[in-house]
C-alpha positions in Angstrom: 12.7 -229.0 -30.5 14.6 -230.9 -27.7 12.8 -232.4 -24.7 14.2 -229.6 -22.6 15.3 -226.1 -23.3 18.3 -224.5 -21.5 17.4 -221.1 -20.1 19.9 -218.6 -21.6 20.2 -216.3 -18.5 21.3 -219.2 -16.4 23.6 -220.5 -19.1 25.4 -217.3 -19.4 25.5 -216.8 -15.7 27.5 -220.0 -15.5 29.8 -219.4 -18.5 30.3 -215.6 -18.6 28.8 -214.3 -15.4 30.1 -210.7 -15.6 28.8 -210.1 -19.1 26.2 -207.3 -19.0 22.7 -208.7 -19.6 20.5 -205.7 -18.9 20.7 -202.0 -18.3 17.7 -200.4 -16.6 18.2 -196.9 -17.9 15.3 -195.3 -16.0 16.8 -196.4 -12.7 20.5 -196.1 -13.7 21.3 -199.8 -12.9 23.3 -202.4 -14.8 22.9 -206.1 -14.3 25.3 -208.9 -15.3 24.0 -212.3 -16.3 25.0 -213.6 -12.8 23.1 -210.7 -11.1 20.0 -211.3 -13.3 20.2 -215.0 -12.6 20.4 -214.3 -8.8 17.3 -211.9 -9.1 15.4 -214.7 -10.9 16.3 -217.1 -8.1 15.1 -214.6 -5.5 11.8 -213.9 -7.3 11.2 -217.6 -7.8 11.2 -218.1 -4.0 8.8 -215.1 -3.6 6.3 -216.6 -6.1 6.5 -220.0 -4.5 5.8 -218.3 -1.1 2.7 -216.7 -2.7 1.3 -220.0 -3.8 2.2 -219.8 -7.5 2.6 -223.3 -8.9 3.3 -225.1 -12.2 0.6 -224.3 -14.7 -0.5 -221.1 -13.0 -0.6 -217.6 -14.4 0.9 -214.4 -12.9 -0.4 -211.1 -14.1 1.9 -208.0 -14.0 1.0 -204.4 -14.3 4.2 -202.4 -14.5 6.5 -200.4 -16.8 9.7 -201.7 -18.4 12.0 -202.4 -15.4 14.4 -205.1 -14.2 11.9 -206.5 -11.7 9.5 -207.4 -14.5 12.3 -209.3 -16.3 13.1 -211.2 -13.0 9.4 -212.0 -12.6 9.2 -213.4 -16.1 12.3 -215.6 -15.5 10.9 -216.7 -12.1 7.6 -217.7 -13.7 9.5 -219.8 -16.2 11.4 -221.6 -13.4 8.2 -222.3 -11.5 6.4 -223.4 -14.7 3.9 -220.6 -14.6 3.0 -218.1 -17.4 3.4 -214.4 -17.2 0.4 -212.3 -18.2 1.5 -208.7 -18.8 -1.4 -206.2 -18.5 -1.7 -203.2 -20.7 -1.5 -200.3 -18.2 -3.2 -198.0 -20.8 -6.5 -199.9 -20.4 -9.3 -198.8 -18.1 -9.9 -200.8 -14.9 -13.0 -202.7 -16.4 -10.9 -203.7 -19.4 -8.2 -205.0 -17.2 -10.7 -206.8 -15.1 -12.1 -208.6 -18.2 -8.6 -209.8 -19.1 -7.9 -211.0 -15.6 -11.2 -212.9 -15.6 -10.3 -214.5 -18.9 -6.7 -215.4 -17.9 -7.8 -216.8 -14.5 -4.6 -215.3 -12.9 -3.7 -216.3 -9.4 -2.1 -213.0 -8.5 -1.5 -209.5 -9.9 2.0 -208.0 -9.3 2.0 -204.3 -10.1 3.1 -200.8 -9.5 0.5 -198.8 -7.6 1.3 -195.7 -9.6 -0.3 -197.4 -12.6 -3.6 -197.8 -10.7 -3.8 -200.9 -8.6 -6.3 -203.5 -9.9 -9.4 -203.6 -7.7 -9.4 -207.0 -5.9 -13.1 -206.6 -5.1 -13.8 -206.1 -8.9 -11.5 -208.9 -10.1 -11.2 -211.4 -7.2 -7.5 -211.6 -7.9 -5.1 -210.7 -5.1 -2.9 -207.7 -5.6 0.8 -207.6 -4.6 2.8 -204.4 -4.8 5.9 -204.9 -7.0 8.2 -202.7 -4.9 7.2 -204.5 -1.7 7.9 -207.9 -3.3 11.2 -206.5 -4.6 12.2 -205.8 -1.0 11.1 -209.2 0.0 13.1 -210.8 -2.9 16.3 -209.0 -1.7 16.0 -210.9 1.5 16.4 -214.2 -0.2 20.0 -215.6 -0.5 20.5 -216.9 -4.0 22.6 -220.1 -4.7 25.5 -220.3 -7.1 24.5 -220.2 -10.8 23.5 -223.5 -12.2 21.8 -224.8 -15.4 18.0 -224.3 -15.6 15.9 -226.3 -18.1 12.5 -225.5 -19.3 9.6 -227.6 -20.7 9.3 -226.6 -24.4 5.5 -226.7 -24.3 5.1 -225.0 -21.0 3.5 -221.5 -21.5 6.1 -218.8 -21.0 3.6 -215.9 -21.3 0.0 -215.1 -22.3 -0.1 -211.9 -24.4 -3.5 -210.3 -25.0 -4.2 -208.7 -28.3 -5.0 -205.0 -28.3 -8.6 -205.6 -29.1 -8.9 -203.0 -31.9 -11.2 -205.4 -33.9 -13.0 -207.2 -31.1 -12.8 -208.9 -27.8 -9.1 -209.3 -26.8 -7.8 -212.9 -26.9 -4.9 -214.3 -25.0 -2.2 -215.8 -27.2 -0.3 -218.6 -25.4 3.4 -218.3 -26.2 5.2 -221.6 -25.1 8.9 -221.7 -24.2 9.4 -223.5 -27.5 8.2 -220.5 -29.4 10.3 -218.0 -27.4 13.4 -220.2 -27.9 12.8 -220.9 -31.6 12.2 -217.2 -32.3 15.4 -216.3 -30.4 17.6 -218.7 -32.3 16.1 -218.0 -35.7 16.3 -214.2 -35.1 19.9 -214.4 -34.0 20.9 -216.5 -37.0 18.9 -214.5 -39.6 19.6 -211.0 -38.3 23.3 -211.7 -37.5 23.0 -211.0 -33.7 25.9 -211.8 -31.4 27.2 -211.2 -27.9 28.6 -207.9 -29.0 25.2 -206.4 -29.8 23.2 -204.0 -27.6 19.6 -203.0 -28.3 17.1 -200.7 -26.6 13.6 -201.9 -25.6 11.1 -199.1 -25.7 8.1 -201.2 -26.6 6.0 -202.0 -23.5 6.3 -205.5 -22.1 2.6 -206.1 -22.6 3.4 -206.5 -26.4 5.5 -209.3 -27.9 7.8 -206.7 -29.4 8.9 -205.7 -25.9 10.0 -209.3 -25.2 10.8 -211.0 -28.5 12.0 -208.6 -31.1 15.4 -208.0 -29.4 15.3 -208.9 -25.7 15.0 -212.7 -25.7 17.0 -213.1 -28.9 19.9 -211.0 -27.5 19.8 -212.9 -24.2 20.0 -216.1 -26.2 23.4 -215.0 -27.7 24.7 -213.2 -24.6 24.0 -209.7 -25.8 22.9 -206.6 -23.8 19.4 -205.2 -23.5 18.7 -201.6 -22.5 15.3 -201.1 -20.9 13.7 -197.7 -21.6 10.4 -196.8 -20.0 8.7 -195.7 -23.2 9.7 -194.2 -26.5 10.8 -190.5 -26.5 11.7 -189.0 -29.8 13.5 -186.1 -28.1 16.0 -188.5 -26.3 16.0 -191.7 -28.4 19.0 -190.9 -30.6 21.0 -189.6 -27.7 20.2 -192.8 -25.8 21.4 -194.9 -28.7 24.7 -193.0 -28.7 25.2 -193.1 -24.9 24.5 -196.8 -24.6 26.5 -197.6 -27.8 23.5 -199.5 -29.2 24.3 -201.5 -32.3 20.7 -202.3 -33.5 17.3 -200.7 -32.7 13.6 -201.2 -33.6 11.0 -198.5 -34.2 7.6 -198.4 -35.8 7.1 -196.1 -38.8 5.3 -193.4 -36.7 8.3 -193.2 -34.5 10.7 -192.8 -37.4 8.5 -189.9 -38.6 8.8 -188.3 -35.1 12.5 -188.8 -35.1 13.0 -187.4 -38.5 11.4 -184.1 -37.3 13.8 -183.7 -34.4 16.9 -181.4 -34.5 19.1 -184.4 -33.5 18.1 -186.3 -36.6 21.1 -187.4 -38.6 23.5 -187.2 -35.6 26.5 -189.6 -35.7 25.9 -193.0 -34.2 29.2 -194.9 -34.7 28.2 -198.1 -32.9 24.8 -198.5 -34.7 24.8 -201.2 -37.4 21.2 -200.9 -38.5 17.7 -199.9 -37.7 14.7 -202.0 -38.3 11.1 -200.9 -38.9 8.1 -203.0 -38.0 4.5 -203.0 -36.7 3.2 -201.6 -40.0 4.5 -201.2 -43.6 7.1 -198.4 -43.9 6.3 -195.9 -46.7 9.1 -195.8 -49.2 9.7 -192.0 -48.8 10.1 -192.5 -45.1 12.6 -195.3 -45.6 14.5 -193.0 -48.0 14.6 -190.2 -45.3 16.1 -192.6 -42.8 18.8 -193.7 -45.3 19.4 -190.2 -46.4 20.3 -189.3 -42.8 23.1 -191.9 -42.9 21.4 -194.8 -41.2 21.1 -198.3 -42.5 17.6 -199.6 -42.4 15.6 -202.8 -42.8 12.0 -203.7 -42.7 10.6 -206.5 -40.6 7.3 -208.3 -40.1 5.8 -210.4 -37.4 3.0 -211.1 -35.0 2.2 -212.3 -31.5 1.1 -215.7 -32.7 4.1 -216.5 -34.8 7.7 -215.4 -34.2 7.3 -212.4 -33.9 10.3 -212.2 -36.2 9.4 -214.0 -39.4 11.8 -212.7 -42.1 15.4 -211.6 -42.5 17.1 -209.3 -44.9 20.6 -207.8 -45.2 21.4 -204.1 -45.7 22.3 -204.7 -49.3 19.2 -206.7 -50.0 17.0 -204.1 -48.4 18.4 -201.5 -50.8 18.1 -203.8 -53.8 14.5 -204.8 -52.9 12.8 -201.7 -51.4 9.7 -202.5 -49.4 10.6 -206.2 -49.1 10.9 -207.9 -45.7 13.2 -210.5 -47.2 13.3 -214.3 -46.7 11.8 -216.6 -44.1 13.9 -217.0 -40.9 15.2 -220.5 -40.0 12.5 -223.1 -39.1 9.7 -221.0 -40.5 7.5 -222.6 -43.3 5.4 -220.3 -45.4 2.6 -220.4 -48.0 0.7 -217.8 -50.0 -2.8 -218.9 -50.8 -5.9 -217.7 -52.5 -9.5 -217.7 -51.1 -9.7 -221.4 -51.9 -6.5 -222.2 -50.0 -4.6 -222.9 -53.1 -1.0 -221.7 -53.5 -0.6 -218.6 -55.7 2.2 -218.0 -58.2 5.2 -215.8 -57.6 4.3 -212.2 -58.1 0.7 -212.7 -57.1 -0.8 -211.6 -53.8 -2.1 -214.2 -51.4 -2.8 -214.7 -47.7 0.3 -215.6 -45.7 0.1 -219.0 -43.9 2.8 -220.0 -41.4 4.0 -223.1 -39.7 7.0 -224.0 -37.6 8.3 -224.1 -34.0 7.8 -220.3 -33.6 4.0 -220.9 -33.6 1.9 -220.2 -30.6 -0.1 -222.8 -28.7 -3.5 -221.3 -29.3 -5.8 -218.8 -27.5 -6.3 -219.3 -23.8 -9.6 -221.0 -23.0 -10.9 -220.2 -26.5 -11.1 -223.4 -28.5 -13.4 -221.8 -31.1 -11.1 -219.0 -32.1 -8.1 -221.3 -31.9 -9.7 -223.7 -34.4 -10.7 -220.9 -36.7 -7.2 -219.6 -36.8 -5.8 -222.8 -38.3 -6.1 -224.5 -41.6 -5.5 -228.2 -42.4 -2.0 -229.4 -41.8 -1.4 -227.1 -38.9 -1.0 -223.9 -41.0 -1.7 -220.6 -39.2 -3.9 -218.2 -41.1 -2.3 -214.8 -40.5 -4.9 -212.7 -42.3 -2.0 -210.8 -43.9 -1.5 -210.4 -47.6 1.9 -210.8 -49.2 3.6 -211.5 -52.5 6.8 -213.4 -53.2 9.2 -212.5 -56.1 11.2 -214.9 -58.2 14.1 -214.8 -55.8 11.9 -215.9 -52.9 11.8 -212.5 -51.2 8.5 -211.5 -49.6 6.7 -208.1 -49.6 3.8 -207.5 -47.2 0.7 -206.0 -48.9 -1.6 -205.3 -46.0 -4.3 -207.0 -44.0 -6.9 -209.2 -45.7 -9.7 -207.6 -43.7 -8.4 -204.1 -44.7 -8.6 -204.8 -48.4 -11.7 -203.5 -50.1 -13.2 -204.0 -53.5 -14.1 -200.9 -55.6 -15.9 -201.5 -58.9 -14.7 -205.1 -58.9 -11.1 -204.2 -58.4 -9.1 -205.1 -55.2 -7.7 -202.1 -53.4 -4.9 -202.6 -50.8 -4.8 -199.7 -48.3 -1.1 -200.2 -47.7 -0.3 -199.5 -51.3 -2.4 -196.3 -51.4 -1.0 -195.1 -48.0 2.5 -195.6 -49.4 1.7 -193.5 -52.4 0.1 -190.7 -50.4 3.1 -190.8 -48.1 5.3 -190.0 -51.1 3.4 -186.7 -51.8 5.0 -183.4 -50.8 4.1 -182.2 -47.4 2.6 -185.5 -46.1 3.8 -187.0 -42.8 1.5 -190.0 -42.5 -1.7 -191.4 -44.1 -4.2 -194.1 -43.4 -6.9 -195.3 -45.8 -10.0 -197.3 -45.1 -12.9 -198.6 -47.2 -16.4 -197.2 -46.9 -19.6 -198.3 -48.6 -20.6 -196.7 -51.9 -23.9 -197.1 -53.8 -22.1 -197.0 -57.2 -18.8 -198.8 -56.7 -19.5 -201.0 -53.7 -16.7 -199.5 -51.7 -14.4 -196.5 -52.1 -11.4 -195.3 -50.2 -11.5 -192.7 -47.4 -8.1 -191.1 -46.6 -6.9 -189.5 -43.4 -3.7 -187.5 -43.9 -1.3 -185.9 -41.4 0.7 -183.0 -42.8 4.3 -182.3 -42.0 4.7 -179.6 -39.4 4.0 -176.1 -40.8 2.9 -177.5 -44.2 -0.7 -176.7 -45.3 -2.5 -179.4 -47.3 -5.8 -179.5 -49.1 -7.7 -182.6 -50.2 -8.2 -181.6 -53.9 -4.5 -181.0 -54.5 -3.7 -184.4 -52.9 -6.3 -186.1 -54.9 -4.9 -184.6 -58.2 -1.3 -185.5 -57.3 -2.2 -189.1 -56.4 -4.0 -189.6 -59.7 -0.6 -189.2 -61.4 0.8 -192.2 -59.7 -2.2 -194.5 -59.0 -5.1 -195.9 -61.0 -8.3 -194.0 -60.6 -10.1 -196.7 -58.7 -7.4 -196.7 -56.0 -7.6 -192.9 -55.4 -9.7 -192.2 -52.2 -13.0 -190.4 -52.9 -13.0 -188.7 -49.5 -10.2 -187.0 -47.6 -9.8 -185.6 -44.1 -6.7 -183.7 -42.9 -5.9 -184.5 -39.3 -3.3 -183.5 -36.8 -2.6 -187.1 -35.8 -3.9 -190.6 -36.3 -5.6 -192.5 -33.5 -3.5 -195.5 -32.2 -3.9 -198.6 -30.2 -1.5 -199.7 -27.4 1.1 -201.2 -29.8 1.4 -197.9 -31.7 -0.4 -199.2 -34.7 -3.1 -197.1 -36.3 -6.5 -197.7 -34.8 -8.3 -198.6 -38.0 -11.5 -199.5 -36.2 -11.8 -195.9 -35.0 -11.0 -194.5 -38.4 -13.6 -196.8 -40.1 -16.3 -195.5 -37.6 -15.3 -191.9 -38.3 -15.2 -192.5 -42.1 -18.6 -194.2 -42.2 -20.1 -191.4 -40.2 -18.5 -188.8 -42.5 -19.5 -190.7 -45.7 
């Protein structure tokens, strides 16, 4: 990476100031690159007046809105890191994150429950009051802004489904490299428009489409949360060309009356956050929409692979090939590379890599192997053409009678059975086999299911040791803040049931 990074908002404000950078759909406002640059200037002065300095951290507790984008840009210009708080967490959980992050200030919306200063010791500033103050600052004409590549851009805390949350430090280098690689590999351009429904306390909110589109001069549509009833209409009204959703959201969309409506501007949809069952991908394509699968994580990317529409059809289930700059290895338990067609743990290296976990040297060291390789904990395989397929999490894999069982494979097979909407499989202890599968299944609306019929149907397509021994029909699966299945909750329930 170069010694300095040009901030894209400021660059476009100089070269094409009237191009639309951001649409705040919830508030009905549209902001050009010049206007967004001016907001960033105003908020920079507000932060400086509040004592925020280079190397500091600014926490934010707010929904997806333009002021949060301006705050993020202002932090970058000051040299501080933004720490987005998950507004779904309880006050004690937020307090623990603030204590860990050592933030100097919390900027937030009071409607989301103000953080208790007495509990955290961190000053609270009302977002709307600061917005009024920012409007009183007279911005200068647009000019080039450069950023230190290794300066933290944001600290994103993991959802904590498997333990104490940890703050991943995303440097400006990572954000920039991901934006450039995503634009190149996914074919993004200034003519693209994408919605952002993922909360800004997740990397997906910032780095799946927002920062990559700003890099190329595209348009971002901020939406305050995903709503299956209005999502497709929003895509049409805003002439969105690309859009992201997790598999659960595609299930919700496919059950809406508007499913299959014409979207002339839409080039393709991308699924991520969890493996997309093949039957679900087929439903999306059958409705007339092009679809790809992606893969990423907070610590690297988050966009790690690229695949075209034609390649996605030719290689169902594949996430494609590594994006530019990304180096990848698949290794066995001894850290040795596995052959094509074999499953191994995915290791990553490149400029899209995070800087480590904030104030947590032990967990940072544990996450890396010799040579600077990041151990993802994800299992994948690579075919002879170099295309990758994600097989699931290493920690989710269980061994039944000496055979490895990958829950993602079993879940995909269950998802292909008639009447099934979603499924999740976890391993539970068994005296005879060591571990066996426990399945939680969500039926399609109005479709009765029974465990014995599901078990019988699954035996026709999977080896016996892969078929779950216990089944529970549920109305929905528990989820963590990112929308992913809360496997820790399911494991606790399965062990209690077993």
